[in-house]
C-alpha positions as CSV (number, residue, x, y, z in Angstrom):
1,X,72.6,104.1,69.2
2,X,71.5,103.2,72.7
3,X,71.6,105.7,75.5
4,X,74.3,105.1,78.1
5,X,76.2,107.0,80.9
6,X,79.7,108.3,80.0
7,X,82.1,109.4,82.7
8,X,85.2,111.4,81.7
9,X,88.1,112.1,84.1
10,X,89.8,115.3,83.2
11,X,92.9,117.3,84.3
12,X,91.3,120.4,85.9
13,X,87.6,120.0,85.0
14,X,86.9,117.3,87.6
15,X,84.5,114.7,86.3
16,X,82.3,115.3,83.3
17,X,79.2,113.1,83.1
18,X,76.5,112.4,80.5
19,X,73.5,110.1,81.0
20,X,72.2,110.5,77.4
21,X,75.2,109.3,75.3
22,X,76.9,112.7,75.2
23,X,74.0,114.9,74.1
24,X,74.2,116.8,77.4
25,X,76.9,117.0,80.0
26,X,77.3,118.2,83.6
27,X,80.5,118.8,85.6
28,X,80.3,116.9,88.9
29,X,81.1,119.2,91.7
30,X,80.9,119.9,95.5
31,X,77.1,119.6,95.6
32,X,77.6,116.0,94.5
33,X,80.5,115.3,96.8
34,X,83.3,115.9,94.3
35,X,85.7,118.9,94.2
36,X,85.7,121.3,91.3
37,X,89.0,121.6,89.3
38,X,90.1,118.2,90.5
39,X,92.7,116.3,88.6
40,X,91.2,112.9,87.7
41,X,93.7,110.6,86.1
42,X,92.0,107.2,86.7
43,X,88.6,105.7,86.9
44,X,87.5,102.1,87.8
45,X,84.1,100.4,87.5
46,X,83.1,97.5,89.7
47,X,83.1,94.4,87.5
48,X,79.8,93.0,88.9
49,X,78.0,96.2,90.1
50,X,78.6,98.8,87.4
51,X,76.8,101.5,89.3
52,X,79.9,101.5,91.7
53,X,82.6,103.7,90.3
54,X,86.0,104.9,91.8
55,X,87.9,108.0,90.8
56,X,91.5,108.8,91.7
57,X,92.5,112.4,92.2
58,X,95.5,114.5,93.3
59,X,94.3,114.0,96.8
60,X,93.1,110.5,97.3
61,X,90.1,108.4,96.2
62,X,86.4,109.0,95.7
63,X,83.6,106.4,95.3
64,X,80.2,106.6,93.7
65,X,77.3,104.1,94.2
66,X,74.9,105.7,91.7
67,X,76.9,105.6,88.4
68,X,78.9,108.7,89.1
69,X,76.0,111.1,90.0
70,X,77.1,111.5,93.7
71,X,80.4,110.8,95.3
72,X,82.0,110.4,98.7
73,X,85.6,110.8,99.7
74,X,87.3,107.7,101.1
75,X,89.4,108.6,104.1
76,X,92.4,106.3,103.8
77,X,96.1,105.9,103.5
78,X,95.7,107.2,99.9
79,X,94.8,110.7,101.1
80,X,98.3,112.4,100.7
81,X,98.9,111.0,97.3
82,X,98.3,111.7,93.6
83,X,96.6,108.7,92.1
84,X,97.5,107.7,88.6
85,X,96.0,104.2,88.2
86,X,93.3,101.9,89.7
87,X,92.4,98.3,89.1
88,X,89.7,96.0,90.6
89,X,90.2,92.3,90.7
90,X,87.5,90.9,88.4
91,X,87.5,87.5,90.2
92,X,87.4,89.0,93.7
93,X,86.3,92.6,93.6
94,X,87.1,93.2,97.2
95,X,90.7,93.3,96.1
96,X,91.8,96.5,94.5
97,X,95.1,98.1,93.6
98,X,96.1,101.8,93.3
99,X,99.2,103.4,91.9
100,X,100.5,106.8,92.9
101,X,103.1,109.1,91.4
102,X,104.3,112.6,90.2
103,X,104.5,114.9,92.1
104,X,104.1,112.5,95.1
105,X,106.2,109.3,95.4
106,X,105.4,106.4,93.1
107,X,103.9,103.5,95.2
108,X,101.5,100.6,95.0
109,X,98.6,100.3,97.5
110,X,96.2,97.4,98.0
111,X,92.7,97.2,99.4
112,X,91.2,93.9,100.6
113,X,87.8,95.3,101.6
114,X,86.5,96.8,98.4
115,X,88.3,100.2,98.6
116,X,87.5,101.2,102.2
117,X,91.0,100.8,103.6
118,X,94.4,100.7,101.9
119,X,97.9,99.5,102.7
120,X,101.2,100.1,100.9
121,X,102.8,97.1,99.2
122,X,106.6,96.5,99.1
123,X,107.4,97.6,95.6
124,X,110.9,99.2,95.0
125,X,110.6,102.2,92.8
126,X,113.3,104.8,91.9
127,X,112.9,108.2,93.7
128,X,113.6,110.0,90.4
129,X,113.8,109.0,86.8
130,X,115.1,110.5,83.5
131,X,112.7,112.9,81.7
132,X,109.8,112.8,84.3
133,X,111.6,113.4,87.6
134,X,109.4,111.6,90.2
135,X,108.0,108.5,88.4
136,X,104.4,107.5,88.3
137,X,102.4,104.2,88.1
138,X,100.8,104.4,84.7
139,X,99.4,100.9,84.5
140,X,98.0,98.1,86.7
141,X,96.8,94.9,85.0
142,X,95.3,91.9,86.8
143,X,95.6,88.5,85.0
144,X,92.0,87.5,84.0
145,X,92.9,83.8,84.4
146,X,95.0,84.0,87.6
147,X,94.1,87.0,89.7
148,X,97.1,86.6,91.9
149,X,99.2,87.5,88.9
150,X,99.5,91.4,88.8
151,X,101.5,93.5,86.5
152,X,102.5,97.2,87.1
153,X,104.0,99.7,84.7
154,X,106.0,102.8,85.7
155,X,106.9,105.9,83.8
156,X,109.9,105.9,83.7
157,X,111.0,103.0,85.8
158,X,110.0,99.8,83.9
159,X,107.6,97.1,85.0
160,X,107.0,95.1,88.2
161,X,105.1,91.9,88.8
162,X,103.5,90.0,91.7
163,X,102.6,86.3,91.6
164,X,101.0,86.2,95.0
165,X,98.3,88.8,94.9
166,X,100.5,91.7,95.8
167,X,102.4,90.3,98.8
168,X,105.8,90.4,97.1
169,X,107.0,92.0,93.9
170,X,109.9,91.6,91.4
171,X,111.3,93.5,88.4
172,X,110.2,92.6,84.8
173,X,113.2,92.5,82.6
174,X,112.5,93.7,79.0
175,X,115.1,95.4,76.8
176,X,114.8,99.2,76.6
177,X,111.4,99.0,78.3
178,X,111.6,101.6,81.0
179,X,109.1,104.1,79.7
180,X,106.0,102.1,80.3
181,X,102.7,103.7,79.4
182,X,100.2,100.8,79.7
183,X,99.8,97.0,80.3
184,X,97.1,94.6,79.4
185,X,96.7,90.9,79.9
186,X,94.4,89.0,77.6
187,X,92.6,85.7,78.4
188,X,93.8,82.7,76.5
189,X,94.4,80.5,74.8
190,X,97.0,81.7,74.3
191,X,97.1,84.2,77.2
192,X,99.1,87.3,76.2
193,X,100.8,90.0,78.3
194,X,101.4,93.3,76.4
195,X,103.6,96.0,77.9
196,X,103.2,99.3,76.0
197,X,106.2,101.6,76.1
198,X,106.5,105.0,74.4
199,X,107.8,103.6,71.1
200,X,107.3,99.8,71.3
201,X,105.1,97.0,72.6
202,X,106.6,94.0,74.3
203,X,104.5,90.8,74.1
204,X,104.8,87.5,76.1
205,X,102.8,84.4,75.5
206,X,104.5,82.4,78.3
207,X,103.5,84.5,81.3
208,X,106.6,86.7,81.1
209,X,109.3,84.1,80.7
210,X,110.2,85.4,77.3
211,X,109.4,88.6,75.3
212,X,109.2,89.7,71.7
213,X,108.9,93.1,70.2
214,X,106.1,93.9,67.8
215,X,108.0,96.4,65.7
216,X,105.6,99.3,66.2
217,X,107.6,101.9,64.4
218,X,107.0,100.0,61.2
219,X,103.9,97.9,62.0
220,X,101.3,100.7,62.1
221,X,100.2,101.9,58.6
222,X,99.7,105.5,59.7
223,X,100.4,108.0,56.9
224,X,100.5,111.2,59.1
225,X,104.0,112.8,58.8
226,X,106.0,112.2,62.0
227,X,109.4,111.1,63.1
228,X,108.2,108.2,65.2
229,X,105.0,106.5,66.4
230,X,104.1,107.4,70.0
231,X,102.1,104.8,71.8
232,X,99.8,105.4,74.8
233,X,96.4,103.8,75.4
234,X,95.5,100.2,74.9
235,X,92.3,98.2,75.3
236,X,91.1,94.6,74.9
237,X,87.8,93.8,73.2
238,X,85.9,92.3,76.1
239,X,84.4,89.3,74.3
240,X,87.3,88.7,71.8
241,X,90.6,89.0,73.6
242,X,92.6,88.6,70.4
243,X,91.4,92.1,69.4
244,X,93.4,95.0,70.7
245,X,92.9,98.8,70.3
246,X,95.9,101.1,70.5
247,X,96.0,104.8,70.9
248,X,98.8,106.4,68.9
249,X,100.1,109.9,68.1
250,X,103.1,111.9,66.9
251,X,104.4,112.9,70.4
252,X,103.2,113.7,73.9
253,X,100.7,115.2,74.1
254,X,101.3,115.7,70.3
255,X,99.4,117.5,67.6
256,X,97.7,114.5,65.9
257,X,96.7,110.9,66.7
258,X,94.8,107.9,65.7
259,X,93.4,104.5,66.7
260,X,95.0,101.3,65.5
261,X,93.4,97.8,65.8
262,X,94.9,94.4,65.7
263,X,92.7,91.3,65.3
264,X,95.5,88.8,65.9
265,X,97.1,89.8,69.2
266,X,99.4,92.4,67.8
267,X,101.0,90.7,64.9
268,X,99.4,93.0,62.4
269,X,97.7,96.4,62.8
270,X,95.3,98.6,60.8
271,X,94.4,102.3,61.3
272,X,90.7,102.9,61.9
273,X,88.6,105.6,60.1
274,X,88.0,108.4,62.6
275,X,85.7,111.1,61.2
276,X,87.9,114.0,62.5
277,X,91.7,113.9,62.9
278,X,92.5,113.9,66.6
279,X,94.2,117.0,67.8
280,X,96.7,115.1,69.9
281,X,97.6,111.5,70.8
282,X,94.7,109.2,71.4
283,X,95.3,108.7,75.2
284,X,92.7,106.3,76.6
285,X,89.7,104.0,75.8
286,X,86.5,103.0,77.5
287,X,85.0,99.5,77.0
288,X,82.4,97.5,78.9
289,X,81.6,93.7,78.8
290,X,77.8,94.3,78.6
291,X,78.3,95.6,75.0
292,X,81.7,94.6,73.6
293,X,81.0,96.4,70.3
294,X,80.8,99.8,72.0
295,X,84.1,101.6,72.4
296,X,85.1,105.1,73.4
297,X,88.4,106.7,72.5
298,X,89.7,110.0,73.7
299,X,92.5,112.3,72.5
300,X,94.7,113.9,75.2
301,X,93.3,117.4,74.3
302,X,89.6,116.6,74.7
303,X,88.2,114.9,71.5
304,X,85.9,112.0,72.3
305,X,84.9,109.4,69.8
306,X,82.4,106.5,69.9
307,X,82.1,103.3,67.9
308,X,79.2,100.8,68.1
309,X,80.8,98.4,65.6
310,X,84.0,97.2,67.3
311,X,85.8,100.1,65.7
312,X,84.7,99.7,62.1
313,X,83.1,103.2,62.1
314,X,83.2,106.1,64.6
315,X,81.4,109.3,65.4
316,X,83.0,112.3,67.2
317,X,80.9,113.7,70.1
318,X,80.1,117.4,69.8
319,X,81.4,118.2,73.3
320,X,85.1,118.9,73.7
321,X,86.9,118.9,77.0
322,X,90.1,119.9,78.7
323,X,92.8,117.3,79.0
324,X,91.3,113.8,79.2
325,X,93.0,111.2,81.3
326,X,90.3,108.5,81.7
327,X,86.9,107.4,80.1
328,X,84.4,104.9,81.3
329,X,80.9,104.1,80.1
330,X,78.1,102.3,81.9
331,X,74.7,100.9,80.9
332,X,71.7,103.0,81.8
């Protein structure tokens, strides 16, 4: 098992960081330019320079140029807002997108200079939504084959799409798909768009012209007793886009969870063998193209798992955390 750097974004413990694959950890704090007790819901790694990492907090954006060891605050239009999601254009990394939300208004911002400055984009979002009050941007996905094609998910206000790099936006019409938790776009052929809602996944193979449901209440062979499958995190295997990993649970945040894998773009799923039952829904994943077989999965309430075999086997890291919102790993 090779050593690597793990960065965990937590709700209330700031950033936790390990440079030895999780044997030891440090909480990144003010001496390294990051506030203690920060609420870190999103992390983004530069696609070409992995030592550059961004972290979204309840008060704007931070940037690291040394793999998360030291950070600086980016003074920008994002300062007043709680950041929920970040995305960097893999084709042109100077273009970035940030999504805000609860308790601040849900909005989309774009940067055209690598995250130094930001401008709000014209995306219509409801001021309040059922169950969550002020909505939040829970997903931003950039099409790997057409980087002007951008998908955004909102909890609980559906999905939006831009086909011109974020200049203009429109609604994505999917039946009963308002409670969006995640979105991924896989490279083709065929290219797939997957919108993950709380109880269902909507899939399109024609760039959003038509949608099909994957029947996720019956399509996951999970034997844990529950009333319904709750769906949250999703990740694409970096070198094999037909393989998807899905974080599931019994509720939000839930009392149990698991990791499901599909090897055929969501048509069929299998549950993967975690060594310890997650204590809540599996919330998020961390993958990196430098080693597509290495995957991290985190439960909402702080369990962190690692696989070096594309999910065939897993280990649970000894360290447990507060609420985990984001995980990224980097090569040392």
